[in-house]
Steps between C-alpha positions, in 0.01 A plus 500: 500500500625843426570708799369853499407790717165678503423867533189620694419857454240771471452591137444874568366680200375263230654712233805325345746798491832301530651213324751215543663250282393138566655229287599743239153651483408855607201456742287808622462492891368731773734749652463326839623169359785681319594651856476158669723336235755777511549449875488122520721430211800599728420215734619138457206266579676173357327490160478729194130407446231722630129443469298823468126489418499810294775349267419130526132521453369643163315801645295558173365151494203488753457120458867429578489746806207327638682165486838624616379705781357175661862369490672787658511356847681192352756744352568661839502175684755337254734805489832478668429854642216749470594859498240750612505835354287773669642801313753751567 
């Protein structure tokens, strides 16, 4: 099984005003997620993989979201660590 960490955070404003590169693709994200990633990337949590709902779940596909949201507890339970970000 692939080891990963999970990020639990407050979305903040739903407007996607920031971006990140994920697997070579430019992905629009909220500013609060950008802030969280900027801070936590400086820590070593033992794996390079990070599960983030806003990126790992297709937010524009309501059917996928409905299914994946039901699995979120499993992702947090199976993560090596869960990082909580409440904002600045």
